[in-house]
N, C-alpha and C positions, 0 to 999 in steps of 0.2 A: 619555418612554417608560417605562412601568412594568416592573419586573422581578420575577420570582418567585424564591424562594429554596428550595433543597433541602438536605437533610442531606449531609454530605460523602460523596462517591462517585466512582467511576471513570467519569466522563462525558466524557472526552476523545474527540473525534471530528473527522474520520475517522481511522482507523488503517490501517496496512498489513495486508494479509491475505496472509501468506507461509506456504509449506510448508517446514518445516525437516527436513532429512534427517540421520539419525544412524546409527551403527554402521559397517558396512563393506559392500562390494559383495555379499558372500554373505549376511550377516545384517544387514539394514537396516530402518529404520522411517521413517515420515513423521509429523510432528506439525504441526498447524496452529497458528500463533502470531499474535496481533494485537499483543501487547505486545512490540514490538521497535523498534529505531531505531539511529541513528548516535551514537557517543560522541565521536569525534575524527576530524579529517581528516588529521592528521599526528602520530603514525602513524594510518593508517586503522583505526578500531575500531568495533565494533557490540555490541549486547547482545540477549539474549532473556530473557524472564521465564517460568519454567515451574514449575508446582506440583510439589512433591516426590512427590505421589501418581501423577503421570503415568508411563506405561511408559517413555517416552524420557528421563525425568529421570536415572535411574541410568546409562543408557548414556552420556549426555553427561558426567556427573560422572566416570565411569571413563575414558572415552577422551579427554576434553578437546577434542573436535572436533565440528563440525556445519557444515551448509551451509544458508544462507538462500536459498531459491528464490522469486523474485518470481512472482506469479501473474497470469493474464489471464482474459479471458472464457471461453476454451476450457477453462481449468482450474478454473472456478468450482465445478462439481459435485465434483471431486476435492478441492478446498480445503475445502469444507464437510464432506465425508465423512471426511477425514483428521482433522478436529477432533472428530468425534463418536465414532468407533470406535477401540478400543484396539489397538495393535500386538501386544499380548500374545495376542490371539485371531485377528487378521486380518492377512494379508499384503497390505498396502495397495498395493504396487507391482503385484502380480499381479491383485488385485481391480479396481483402477482402470485397468489396462492401461497403466501408465506405464513408461517406459524408464529403466533405471539406466545412467548414463554415468559412467565413471571420472573422478573429480576429479583435478586436477593436483597439489594440495599437501596434501590431507587424505584420510583413509580413507573417510568417508561419501560415498556416490555423489551425483552431481548428477542432478536430474530433467531428462532431455533435452528434455522438452517445455516447460520453464520458459524464458521469454524472457531472464532474467538470473539469475545465481547467484553468491553470494558465499561463498567458502570461509573458514571461521573456526576459530581455535584459541584456546581459553579461557586467560586469564591470571589470572582471579580470579572467585570466586563470592561473592555477597553474599546473606545470608539477609534476606529482607524480607517479614515477615508471612506471607501465604498463599503467596508465591512465592519462588523462588530466582532471582537475577539472574546470568546467565552473561555476564561481560564478556569480549570476545574481540577478538583482532587479526584483521583481514581480510587473509588471506595470498594470495588470488587471486580474480579476478573473471572470469567467462566469460559469453558471451551468444550468442544465436542470430544467425547472420550476416545474417538477413533484416531485422534492425532497425538495421543499420549503414548509414551514408551513404557516399558515395564517398571521404570522408576518414578513414573508420574510426571515426567518432563514433557512440556509441549514441544512437539516436533514440527516446526513450521514448514519443513520440506514436504510434509504429508498433507498440508492444508491447501496446496495449489493456489496460493494467493495471487491476486492480480494488482496491477498498479496503473496509474494514469500518466500519460506523457503527451502534452501539447495536443489534446483533442483525440487521443487514441488510447485504447485499453491494451495492456500487455500482461501476459503471464510472466512470472519471475523466471529468469534463465537458469543456467547450470551453475553449480557450486564452483567458485573460484578458489576459495580458501577460507579457513576459520579464523576468527579474531586472533591476532598475534602471530599469524603464520610468517609474517615478514621478519620476525626475530629469529626464526629457525631455518629459513630457506633463503638462499642467495637468488638474486634476480634471474640469473641464467637458468638455474634449476626450475624456478617457477614457470618461466615461459616454455622451457623444454617439456615440462609436464603437461602443459596445455596442448602443445603440439602433438604429444603422444596420444592425447584423448581426442584429437581431431577438432579441437576448439580454436577459433580464431583469436588472435591477441596482437596487441601492438605495444612494443616496449616504449616506455617513456624516455624520449631522447635517444632511442635506439632504433634498430632496424625493424621493419614491418614483417610480422610473421603471418600475415593474412593468407598468403599462398604457400602451398607445400614446397619443400625444397626439391629441386630438380637436379638430376645428374648433368654435368657439363657435356655439351655435345662434342663428339670426337669425329674427326675427318675419316671418311671411309678409306680403307687401304686399297690402292690400285692393284689389280690382279692381271696377270697375263692371260689373254684369251686365245 
């Protein structure tokens, strides 16, 4: 299989599409961030990358706190809007009709409509080219009760989360398998199960299963007329 080569660029995809809240309950702002992720599981840590020119940058730098609000289909419009318009001119909470909810451990409010929110406290800032990277401890996590199961576990499949991929927003797709499934399932069984579900798949180094199998054509028998 031939490959095309491009100059170095930020072509990682997909990425989380999150709304980050900053400030406090009275004076707050929302900034949409795609460059974010987890740094460590113990202690739990995350990061966001923000351009110094953004209105929210100085607020985070001074307060040392922010909240990462995960987004879903219902928040898609708000997610896009919050990434385009500046909080220096627009009250995004008011304009978008979003609800400020008091966070448990930090001053910035949580977006009540967000399915999951992670409250963060900055412990270091790294200057990195066009962006500053805010490294932070996750000090509290909250979620909408509707996405919890009977045991209190967060069911992300109920959250209808969205992601960002090279200028476009997508909902998450169908379940392919749970963590560790490759230790219990042979490749042939995995791809066959996808075909049975009507899902497209392409085997690594194997044949393409994008199209359904067809029965081989047979020549029509001649009949005497």
